[in-house]
N, CA, C and O atoms as a Maestro MAE file, in Angstrom:
{
 s_m_m2io_version
 :::
 2.0.0
}

f_m_ct {
 s_m_title
 :::
 protein
 m_atom[268] {
  # First column is atom index #
  i_m_mmod_type
  r_m_x_coord
  r_m_y_coord
  r_m_z_coord
  i_m_residue_number
  s_m_chain_name
  s_m_pdb_residue_name
  s_m_pdb_atom_name
  i_m_atomic_number
  :::
  1 25 -45.662 -45.845 29.946 1 A "MET " " N  " 7
  2 3 -46.406 -45.669 28.723 1 A "MET " " CA " 6
  3 2 -45.579 -44.927 27.675 1 A "MET " " C  " 6
  4 15 -45.835 -45.052 26.478 1 A "MET " " O  " 8
  5 25 -44.591 -44.159 28.121 2 A "ARG " " N  " 7
  6 3 -43.722 -43.507 27.137 2 A "ARG " " CA " 6
  7 2 -42.987 -44.552 26.306 2 A "ARG " " C  " 6
  8 15 -42.810 -44.386 25.100 2 A "ARG " " O  " 8
  9 25 -42.561 -45.633 26.962 3 A "LEU " " N  " 7
  10 3 -41.887 -46.703 26.237 3 A "LEU " " CA " 6
  11 2 -42.839 -47.307 25.200 3 A "LEU " " C  " 6
  12 15 -42.445 -47.538 24.057 3 A "LEU " " O  " 8
  13 25 -44.058 -47.556 25.585 4 A "THR " " N  " 7
  14 3 -45.050 -48.122 24.665 4 A "THR " " CA " 6
  15 2 -45.236 -47.215 23.458 4 A "THR " " C  " 6
  16 15 -45.200 -47.681 22.319 4 A "THR " " O  " 8
  17 25 -45.432 -45.930 23.697 5 A "ALA " " N  " 7
  18 3 -45.624 -44.979 22.603 5 A "ALA " " CA " 6
  19 2 -44.388 -44.916 21.719 5 A "ALA " " C  " 6
  20 15 -44.500 -44.904 20.493 5 A "ALA " " O  " 8
  21 25 -43.215 -44.876 22.330 6 A "SER " " N  " 7
  22 3 -41.968 -44.803 21.562 6 A "SER " " CA " 6
  23 2 -41.770 -46.040 20.696 6 A "SER " " C  " 6
  24 15 -41.387 -45.934 19.531 6 A "SER " " O  " 8
  25 25 -42.030 -47.206 21.263 7 A "LEU " " N  " 7
  26 3 -41.897 -48.439 20.491 7 A "LEU " " CA " 6
  27 2 -42.857 -48.448 19.304 7 A "LEU " " C  " 6
  28 15 -42.475 -48.811 18.191 7 A "LEU " " O  " 8
  29 25 -44.093 -48.051 19.546 8 A "ALA " " N  " 7
  30 3 -45.090 -48.040 18.470 8 A "ALA " " CA " 6
  31 2 -44.699 -47.064 17.366 8 A "ALA " " C  " 6
  32 15 -44.804 -47.381 16.182 8 A "ALA " " O  " 8
  33 25 -44.250 -45.886 17.759 9 A "LEU " " N  " 7
  34 3 -43.902 -44.867 16.769 9 A "LEU " " CA " 6
  35 2 -42.632 -45.211 15.992 9 A "LEU " " C  " 6
  36 15 -42.422 -44.707 14.889 9 A "LEU " " O  " 8
  37 25 -41.793 -46.061 16.560 10 A "SER " " N  " 7
  38 3 -40.555 -46.432 15.868 10 A "SER " " CA " 6
  39 2 -40.697 -47.752 15.101 10 A "SER " " C  " 6
  40 15 -39.709 -48.293 14.603 10 A "SER " " O  " 8
  41 25 -41.923 -48.265 15.010 11 A "GLY " " N  " 7
  42 3 -42.179 -49.439 14.189 11 A "GLY " " CA " 6
  43 2 -42.020 -50.775 14.894 11 A "GLY " " C  " 6
  44 15 -42.049 -51.820 14.243 11 A "GLY " " O  " 8
  45 25 -41.853 -50.762 16.197 12 A "HIS " " N  " 7
  46 3 -41.726 -52.002 16.966 12 A "HIS " " CA " 6
  47 2 -43.094 -52.366 17.542 12 A "HIS " " C  " 6
  48 15 -43.305 -52.341 18.754 12 A "HIS " " O  " 8
  49 25 -44.009 -52.703 16.646 13 A "ASP " " N  " 7
  50 3 -45.406 -52.911 17.021 13 A "ASP " " CA " 6
  51 2 -45.609 -54.046 18.015 13 A "ASP " " C  " 6
  52 15 -46.393 -53.904 18.954 13 A "ASP " " O  " 8
  53 25 -44.928 -55.159 17.831 14 A "ALA " " N  " 7
  54 3 -45.105 -56.304 18.741 14 A "ALA " " CA " 6
  55 2 -44.665 -55.951 20.158 14 A "ALA " " C  " 6
  56 15 -45.351 -56.274 21.128 14 A "ALA " " O  " 8
  57 25 -43.527 -55.291 20.269 15 A "GLU " " N  " 7
  58 3 -43.040 -54.904 21.592 15 A "GLU " " CA " 6
  59 2 -43.960 -53.858 22.231 15 A "GLU " " C  " 6
  60 15 -44.195 -53.885 23.439 15 A "GLU " " O  " 8
  61 25 -44.477 -52.940 21.411 16 A "ALA " " N  " 7
  62 3 -45.384 -51.911 21.919 16 A "ALA " " CA " 6
  63 2 -46.649 -52.551 22.487 16 A "ALA " " C  " 6
  64 15 -47.101 -52.180 23.570 16 A "ALA " " O  " 8
  65 25 -47.214 -53.501 21.765 17 A "ARG " " N  " 7
  66 3 -48.423 -54.180 22.249 17 A "ARG " " CA " 6
  67 2 -48.133 -54.973 23.525 17 A "ARG " " C  " 6
  68 15 -48.958 -55.014 24.438 17 A "ARG " " O  " 8
  69 25 -46.964 -55.596 23.582 18 A "GLU " " N  " 7
  70 3 -46.589 -56.356 24.767 18 A "GLU " " CA " 6
  71 2 -46.470 -55.448 26.000 18 A "GLU " " C  " 6
  72 15 -46.955 -55.792 27.078 18 A "GLU " " O  " 8
  73 25 -45.830 -54.301 25.834 19 A "THR " " N  " 7
  74 3 -45.710 -53.390 26.977 19 A "THR " " CA " 6
  75 2 -47.074 -52.817 27.362 19 A "THR " " C  " 6
  76 15 -47.343 -52.591 28.541 19 A "THR " " O  " 8
  77 25 -47.930 -52.584 26.370 20 A "LEU " " N  " 7
  78 3 -49.281 -52.099 26.662 20 A "LEU " " CA " 6
  79 2 -50.063 -53.136 27.462 20 A "LEU " " C  " 6
  80 15 -50.731 -52.794 28.438 20 A "LEU " " O  " 8
  81 25 -49.984 -54.385 27.056 21 A "LEU " " N  " 7
  82 3 -50.695 -55.440 27.786 21 A "LEU " " CA " 6
  83 2 -50.174 -55.573 29.218 21 A "LEU " " C  " 6
  84 15 -50.957 -55.785 30.144 21 A "LEU " " O  " 8
  85 25 -48.875 -55.453 29.402 22 A "ARG " " N  " 7
  86 3 -48.312 -55.497 30.758 22 A "ARG " " CA " 6
  87 2 -48.831 -54.334 31.599 22 A "ARG " " C  " 6
  88 15 -49.188 -54.508 32.764 22 A "ARG " " O  " 8
  89 25 -48.869 -53.161 31.003 23 A "TYR " " N  " 7
  90 3 -49.372 -51.979 31.700 23 A "TYR " " CA " 6
  91 2 -50.837 -52.159 32.101 23 A "TYR " " C  " 6
  92 15 -51.214 -51.887 33.241 23 A "TYR " " O  " 8
  93 25 -51.655 -52.620 31.155 24 A "LEU " " N  " 7
  94 3 -53.086 -52.784 31.430 24 A "LEU " " CA " 6
  95 2 -53.361 -53.876 32.458 24 A "LEU " " C  " 6
  96 15 -54.423 -53.884 33.080 24 A "LEU " " O  " 8
  97 25 -52.423 -54.790 32.640 25 A "ALA " " N  " 7
  98 3 -52.593 -55.866 33.624 25 A "ALA " " CA " 6
  99 2 -52.230 -55.430 35.043 25 A "ALA " " C  " 6
  100 15 -52.479 -56.170 35.994 25 A "ALA " " O  " 8
  101 25 -51.655 -54.256 35.198 26 A "LEU " " N  " 7
  102 3 -51.285 -53.789 36.537 26 A "LEU " " CA " 6
  103 2 -52.533 -53.574 37.392 26 A "LEU " " C  " 6
  104 15 -53.533 -53.046 36.907 26 A "LEU " " O  " 8
  105 25 -52.480 -53.980 38.659 27 A "PRO " " N  " 7
  106 3 -53.647 -53.832 39.541 27 A "PRO " " CA " 6
  107 2 -53.676 -52.467 40.230 27 A "PRO " " C  " 6
  108 15 -53.910 -52.387 41.436 27 A "PRO " " O  " 8
  109 25 -53.443 -51.411 39.482 28 A "LEU " " N  " 7
  110 3 -53.392 -50.064 40.045 28 A "LEU " " CA " 6
  111 2 -54.495 -49.201 39.459 28 A "LEU " " C  " 6
  112 15 -55.100 -49.544 38.444 28 A "LEU " " O  " 8
  113 25 -54.746 -48.078 40.113 29 A "ASP " " N  " 7
  114 3 -55.700 -47.106 39.590 29 A "ASP " " CA " 6
  115 2 -54.946 -46.206 38.611 29 A "ASP " " C  " 6
  116 15 -54.430 -45.154 38.988 29 A "ASP " " O  " 8
  117 25 -54.892 -46.631 37.364 30 A "ILE " " N  " 7
  118 3 -54.141 -45.933 36.328 30 A "ILE " " CA " 6
  119 2 -55.050 -45.688 35.133 30 A "ILE " " C  " 6
  120 15 -56.054 -46.379 34.964 30 A "ILE " " O  " 8
  121 25 -54.701 -44.703 34.298 31 A "PRO " " N  " 7
  122 3 -55.500 -44.487 33.090 31 A "PRO " " CA " 6
  123 2 -55.427 -45.702 32.174 31 A "PRO " " C  " 6
  124 15 -54.343 -46.219 31.902 31 A "PRO " " O  " 8
  125 25 -56.572 -46.148 31.706 32 A "ARG " " N  " 7
  126 3 -56.637 -47.328 30.839 32 A "ARG " " CA " 6
  127 2 -57.258 -47.037 29.485 32 A "ARG " " C  " 6
  128 15 -57.446 -47.944 28.676 32 A "ARG " " O  " 8
  129 25 -57.576 -45.769 29.236 33 A "THR " " N  " 7
  130 3 -58.126 -45.367 27.935 33 A "THR " " CA " 6
  131 2 -57.521 -44.026 27.545 33 A "THR " " C  " 6
  132 15 -56.946 -43.329 28.380 33 A "THR " " O  " 8
  133 25 -57.654 -43.672 26.280 34 A "MET " " N  " 7
  134 3 -57.175 -42.375 25.819 34 A "MET " " CA " 6
  135 2 -57.910 -41.250 26.546 34 A "MET " " C  " 6
  136 15 -57.301 -40.243 26.907 34 A "MET " " O  " 8
  137 25 -59.201 -41.416 26.759 35 A "THR " " N  " 7
  138 3 -59.988 -40.396 27.450 35 A "THR " " CA " 6
  139 2 -59.442 -40.155 28.852 35 A "THR " " C  " 6
  140 15 -59.342 -39.007 29.287 35 A "THR " " O  " 8
  141 25 -59.089 -41.217 29.562 36 A "GLN " " N  " 7
  142 3 -58.539 -41.078 30.908 36 A "GLN " " CA " 6
  143 2 -57.164 -40.420 30.888 36 A "GLN " " C  " 6
  144 15 -56.852 -39.608 31.760 36 A "GLN " " O  " 8
  145 25 -56.349 -40.759 29.912 37 A "PHE " " N  " 7
  146 3 -55.040 -40.109 29.798 37 A "PHE " " CA " 6
  147 2 -55.198 -38.621 29.544 37 A "PHE " " C  " 6
  148 15 -54.518 -37.805 30.166 37 A "PHE " " O  " 8
  149 25 -56.091 -38.268 28.635 38 A "LYS " " N  " 7
  150 3 -56.295 -36.857 28.305 38 A "LYS " " CA " 6
  151 2 -56.829 -36.072 29.499 38 A "LYS " " C  " 6
  152 15 -56.509 -34.895 29.661 38 A "LYS " " O  " 8
  153 25 -57.637 -36.715 30.329 39 A "ALA " " N  " 7
  154 3 -58.172 -36.041 31.513 39 A "ALA " " CA " 6
  155 2 -57.073 -35.714 32.517 39 A "ALA " " C  " 6
  156 15 -57.226 -34.793 33.320 39 A "ALA " " O  " 8
  157 25 -55.975 -36.450 32.484 40 A "ARG " " N  " 7
  158 3 -54.861 -36.223 33.414 40 A "ARG " " CA " 6
  159 2 -53.743 -35.385 32.815 40 A "ARG " " C  " 6
  160 15 -52.707 -35.194 33.452 40 A "ARG " " O  " 8
  161 25 -53.934 -34.885 31.610 41 A "GLN " " N  " 7
  162 3 -52.913 -34.043 30.982 41 A "GLN " " CA " 6
  163 2 -52.771 -32.770 31.804 41 A "GLN " " C  " 6
  164 15 -53.734 -32.014 31.935 41 A "GLN " " O  " 8
  165 25 -51.582 -32.518 32.364 42 A "PRO " " N  " 7
  166 3 -51.436 -31.453 33.353 42 A "PRO " " CA " 6
  167 2 -51.523 -30.033 32.818 42 A "PRO " " C  " 6
  168 15 -52.115 -29.174 33.472 42 A "PRO " " O  " 8
  169 25 -50.959 -29.761 31.662 43 A "PHE " " N  " 7
  170 3 -50.917 -28.392 31.160 43 A "PHE " " CA " 6
  171 2 -51.294 -28.373 29.702 43 A "PHE " " C  " 6
  172 15 -51.226 -29.394 29.017 43 A "PHE " " O  " 8
  173 25 -51.693 -27.207 29.227 44 A "ASP " " N  " 7
  174 3 -52.056 -27.074 27.827 44 A "ASP " " CA " 6
  175 2 -51.309 -25.878 27.230 44 A "ASP " " C  " 6
  176 15 -51.863 -24.787 27.095 44 A "ASP " " O  " 8
  177 25 -50.056 -26.102 26.881 45 A "THR " " N  " 7
  178 3 -49.257 -25.101 26.196 45 A "THR " " CA " 6
  179 2 -48.949 -25.643 24.803 45 A "THR " " C  " 6
  180 15 -49.050 -26.850 24.582 45 A "THR " " O  " 8
  181 25 -48.578 -24.781 23.863 46 A "PRO " " N  " 7
  182 3 -48.289 -25.291 22.506 46 A "PRO " " CA " 6
  183 2 -47.229 -26.391 22.496 46 A "PRO " " C  " 6
  184 15 -47.382 -27.383 21.783 46 A "PRO " " O  " 8
  185 25 -46.159 -26.231 23.272 47 A "TYR " " N  " 7
  186 3 -45.108 -27.247 23.300 47 A "TYR " " CA " 6
  187 2 -45.653 -28.567 23.834 47 A "TYR " " C  " 6
  188 15 -45.457 -29.616 23.220 47 A "TYR " " O  " 8
  189 25 -46.332 -28.519 24.968 48 A "LEU " " N  " 7
  190 3 -46.857 -29.743 25.555 48 A "LEU " " CA " 6
  191 2 -47.968 -30.343 24.709 48 A "LEU " " C  " 6
  192 15 -48.108 -31.565 24.665 48 A "LEU " " O  " 8
  193 25 -48.749 -29.532 24.049 49 A "ARG " " N  " 7
  194 3 -49.800 -30.048 23.181 49 A "ARG " " CA " 6
  195 2 -49.180 -30.891 22.068 49 A "ARG " " C  " 6
  196 15 -49.686 -31.967 21.748 49 A "ARG " " O  " 8
  197 25 -48.097 -30.413 21.484 50 A "ASN " " N  " 7
  198 3 -47.411 -31.181 20.434 50 A "ASN " " CA " 6
  199 2 -46.850 -32.480 21.003 50 A "ASN " " C  " 6
  200 15 -46.947 -33.532 20.372 50 A "ASN " " O  " 8
  201 25 -46.268 -32.405 22.185 51 A "TYR " " N  " 7
  202 3 -45.720 -33.606 22.822 51 A "TYR " " CA " 6
  203 2 -46.825 -34.629 23.058 51 A "TYR " " C  " 6
  204 15 -46.688 -35.794 22.683 51 A "TYR " " O  " 8
  205 25 -47.910 -34.199 23.675 52 A "TYR " " N  " 7
  206 3 -49.003 -35.124 23.991 52 A "TYR " " CA " 6
  207 2 -49.690 -35.653 22.733 52 A "TYR " " C  " 6
  208 15 -50.110 -36.810 22.704 52 A "TYR " " O  " 8
  209 25 -49.810 -34.832 21.703 53 A "ASP " " N  " 7
  210 3 -50.395 -35.325 20.451 53 A "ASP " " CA " 6
  211 2 -49.579 -36.495 19.908 53 A "ASP " " C  " 6
  212 15 -50.142 -37.498 19.470 53 A "ASP " " O  " 8
  213 25 -48.277 -36.369 19.937 54 A "ARG " " N  " 7
  214 3 -47.397 -37.444 19.448 54 A "ARG " " CA " 6
  215 2 -47.471 -38.658 20.373 54 A "ARG " " C  " 6
  216 15 -47.517 -39.797 19.908 54 A "ARG " " O  " 8
  217 25 -47.481 -38.408 21.690 55 A "PHE " " N  " 7
  218 3 -47.592 -39.469 22.687 55 A "PHE " " CA " 6
  219 2 -48.885 -40.259 22.479 55 A "PHE " " C  " 6
  220 15 -48.871 -41.490 22.472 55 A "PHE " " O  " 8
  221 25 -49.993 -39.553 22.310 56 A "TYR " " N  " 7
  222 3 -51.286 -40.208 22.099 56 A "TYR " " CA " 6
  223 2 -51.316 -40.977 20.781 56 A "TYR " " C  " 6
  224 15 -51.941 -42.034 20.691 56 A "TYR " " O  " 8
  225 25 -50.652 -40.455 19.776 57 A "GLN " " N  " 7
  226 3 -50.574 -41.156 18.498 57 A "GLN " " CA " 6
  227 2 -49.899 -42.521 18.695 57 A "GLN " " C  " 6
  228 15 -50.351 -43.526 18.146 57 A "GLN " " O  " 8
  229 25 -48.831 -42.549 19.470 58 A "GLY " " N  " 7
  230 3 -48.142 -43.802 19.742 58 A "GLY " " CA " 6
  231 2 -49.002 -44.772 20.542 58 A "GLY " " C  " 6
  232 15 -49.013 -45.970 20.262 58 A "GLY " " O  " 8
  233 25 -49.726 -44.256 21.540 59 A "LEU " " N  " 7
  234 3 -50.588 -45.127 22.341 59 A "LEU " " CA " 6
  235 2 -51.716 -45.713 21.491 59 A "LEU " " C  " 6
  236 15 -52.069 -46.882 21.645 59 A "LEU " " O  " 8
  237 25 -52.270 -44.914 20.610 60 A "ARG " " N  " 7
  238 3 -53.319 -45.426 19.712 60 A "ARG " " CA " 6
  239 2 -52.760 -46.525 18.812 60 A "ARG " " C  " 6
  240 15 -53.388 -47.565 18.616 60 A "ARG " " O  " 8
  241 25 -51.577 -46.280 18.273 61 A "LYS " " N  " 7
  242 3 -50.965 -47.262 17.382 61 A "LYS " " CA " 6
  243 2 -50.688 -48.570 18.126 61 A "LYS " " C  " 6
  244 15 -50.767 -49.649 17.538 61 A "LYS " " O  " 8
  245 25 -50.363 -48.474 19.420 62 A "ALA " " N  " 7
  246 3 -50.105 -49.674 20.218 62 A "ALA " " CA " 6
  247 2 -51.396 -50.407 20.570 62 A "ALA " " C  " 6
  248 15 -51.360 -51.585 20.926 62 A "ALA " " O  " 8
  249 25 -52.538 -49.720 20.473 63 A "GLY " " N  " 7
  250 3 -53.811 -50.387 20.699 63 A "GLY " " CA " 6
  251 2 -54.580 -49.946 21.931 63 A "GLY " " C  " 6
  252 15 -55.544 -50.606 22.318 63 A "GLY " " O  " 8
  253 25 -54.173 -48.837 22.563 64 A "LEU " " N  " 7
  254 3 -54.925 -48.356 23.723 64 A "LEU " " CA " 6
  255 2 -56.309 -47.888 23.265 64 A "LEU " " C  " 6
  256 15 -56.404 -47.093 22.330 64 A "LEU " " O  " 8
  257 25 -57.377 -48.361 23.899 65 A "PRO " " N  " 7
  258 3 -58.731 -47.969 23.458 65 A "PRO " " CA " 6
  259 2 -59.022 -46.501 23.737 65 A "PRO " " C  " 6
  260 15 -58.472 -45.917 24.671 65 A "PRO " " O  " 8
  261 25 -59.882 -45.912 22.927 66 A "GLU " " N  " 7
  262 3 -60.276 -44.514 23.121 66 A "GLU " " CA " 6
  263 2 -61.084 -44.340 24.399 66 A "GLU " " C  " 6
  264 15 -60.862 -43.401 25.163 66 A "GLU " " O  " 8
  265 25 -62.037 -45.266 24.627 67 A "GLN " " N  " 7
  266 3 -62.892 -45.150 25.826 67 A "GLN " " CA " 6
  267 2 -63.067 -46.474 26.484 67 A "GLN " " C  " 6
  268 15 -63.751 -46.573 27.502 67 A "GLN " " O  " 8
  :::
 }
 m_bond[267] {
  # First column is bond index #
  i_m_from
  i_m_to
  i_m_order
  :::
  1 1 2 1
  2 2 3 1
  3 3 4 2
  4 3 5 1
  5 5 6 1
  6 6 7 1
  7 7 8 2
  8 7 9 1
  9 9 10 1
  10 10 11 1
  11 11 12 2
  12 11 13 1
  13 13 14 1
  14 14 15 1
  15 15 16 2
  16 15 17 1
  17 17 18 1
  18 18 19 1
  19 19 20 2
  20 19 21 1
  21 21 22 1
  22 22 23 1
  23 23 24 2
  24 23 25 1
  25 25 26 1
  26 26 27 1
  27 27 28 2
  28 27 29 1
  29 29 30 1
  30 30 31 1
  31 31 32 2
  32 31 33 1
  33 33 34 1
  34 34 35 1
  35 35 36 2
  36 35 37 1
  37 37 38 1
  38 38 39 1
  39 39 40 2
  40 39 41 1
  41 41 42 1
  42 42 43 1
  43 43 44 2
  44 43 45 1
  45 45 46 1
  46 46 47 1
  47 47 48 2
  48 47 49 1
  49 49 50 1
  50 50 51 1
  51 51 52 2
  52 51 53 1
  53 53 54 1
  54 54 55 1
  55 55 56 2
  56 55 57 1
  57 57 58 1
  58 58 59 1
  59 59 60 2
  60 59 61 1
  61 61 62 1
  62 62 63 1
  63 63 64 2
  64 63 65 1
  65 65 66 1
  66 66 67 1
  67 67 68 2
  68 67 69 1
  69 69 70 1
  70 70 71 1
  71 71 72 2
  72 71 73 1
  73 73 74 1
  74 74 75 1
  75 75 76 2
  76 75 77 1
  77 77 78 1
  78 78 79 1
  79 79 80 2
  80 79 81 1
  81 81 82 1
  82 82 83 1
  83 83 84 2
  84 83 85 1
  85 85 86 1
  86 86 87 1
  87 87 88 2
  88 87 89 1
  89 89 90 1
  90 90 91 1
  91 91 92 2
  92 91 93 1
  93 93 94 1
  94 94 95 1
  95 95 96 2
  96 95 97 1
  97 97 98 1
  98 98 99 1
  99 99 100 2
  100 99 101 1
  101 101 102 1
  102 102 103 1
  103 103 104 2
  104 103 105 1
  105 105 106 1
  106 106 107 1
  107 107 108 2
  108 107 109 1
  109 109 110 1
  110 110 111 1
  111 111 112 2
  112 111 113 1
  113 113 114 1
  114 114 115 1
  115 115 116 2
  116 115 117 1
  117 117 118 1
  118 118 119 1
  119 119 120 2
  120 119 121 1
  121 121 122 1
  122 122 123 1
  123 123 124 2
  124 123 125 1
  125 125 126 1
  126 126 127 1
  127 127 128 2
  128 127 129 1
  129 129 130 1
  130 130 131 1
  131 131 132 2
  132 131 133 1
  133 133 134 1
  134 134 135 1
  135 135 136 2
  136 135 137 1
  137 137 138 1
  138 138 139 1
  139 139 140 2
  140 139 141 1
  141 141 142 1
  142 142 143 1
  143 143 144 2
  144 143 145 1
  145 145 146 1
  146 146 147 1
  147 147 148 2
  148 147 149 1
  149 149 150 1
  150 150 151 1
  151 151 152 2
  152 151 153 1
  153 153 154 1
  154 154 155 1
  155 155 156 2
  156 155 157 1
  157 157 158 1
  158 158 159 1
  159 159 160 2
  160 159 161 1
  161 161 162 1
  162 162 163 1
  163 163 164 2
  164 163 165 1
  165 165 166 1
  166 166 167 1
  167 167 168 2
  168 167 169 1
  169 169 170 1
  170 170 171 1
  171 171 172 2
  172 171 173 1
  173 173 174 1
  174 174 175 1
  175 175 176 2
  176 175 177 1
  177 177 178 1
  178 178 179 1
  179 179 180 2
  180 179 181 1
  181 181 182 1
  182 182 183 1
  183 183 184 2
  184 183 185 1
  185 185 186 1
  186 186 187 1
  187 187 188 2
  188 187 189 1
  189 189 190 1
  190 190 191 1
  191 191 192 2
  192 191 193 1
  193 193 194 1
  194 194 195 1
  195 195 196 2
  196 195 197 1
  197 197 198 1
  198 198 199 1
  199 199 200 2
  200 199 201 1
  201 201 202 1
  202 202 203 1
  203 203 204 2
  204 203 205 1
  205 205 206 1
  206 206 207 1
  207 207 208 2
  208 207 209 1
  209 209 210 1
  210 210 211 1
  211 211 212 2
  212 211 213 1
  213 213 214 1
  214 214 215 1
  215 215 216 2
  216 215 217 1
  217 217 218 1
  218 218 219 1
  219 219 220 2
  220 219 221 1
  221 221 222 1
  222 222 223 1
  223 223 224 2
  224 223 225 1
  225 225 226 1
  226 226 227 1
  227 227 228 2
  228 227 229 1
  229 229 230 1
  230 230 231 1
  231 231 232 2
  232 231 233 1
  233 233 234 1
  234 234 235 1
  235 235 236 2
  236 235 237 1
  237 237 238 1
  238 238 239 1
  239 239 240 2
  240 239 241 1
  241 241 242 1
  242 242 243 1
  243 243 244 2
  244 243 245 1
  245 245 246 1
  246 246 247 1
  247 247 248 2
  248 247 249 1
  249 249 250 1
  250 250 251 1
  251 251 252 2
  252 251 253 1
  253 253 254 1
  254 254 255 1
  255 255 256 2
  256 255 257 1
  257 257 258 1
  258 258 259 1
  259 259 260 2
  260 259 261 1
  261 261 262 1
  262 262 263 1
  263 263 264 2
  264 263 265 1
  265 265 266 1
  266 266 267 1
  267 267 268 2
  :::
 }
}
């Protein structure tokens, strides 16, 4: 998902959506919404909060649903 977020944030929207669709098609028990990703955020420090805010921004831009 880091690749998806990075692609979206760097303006490669088509590639970001493609990687997101591949991720969502995996038959694993993985987070599939922003809410699920946030629930698995391991720590809450100022540095990590900034990192995750940017990461989530990229996932939203790629099209990951909120819920």
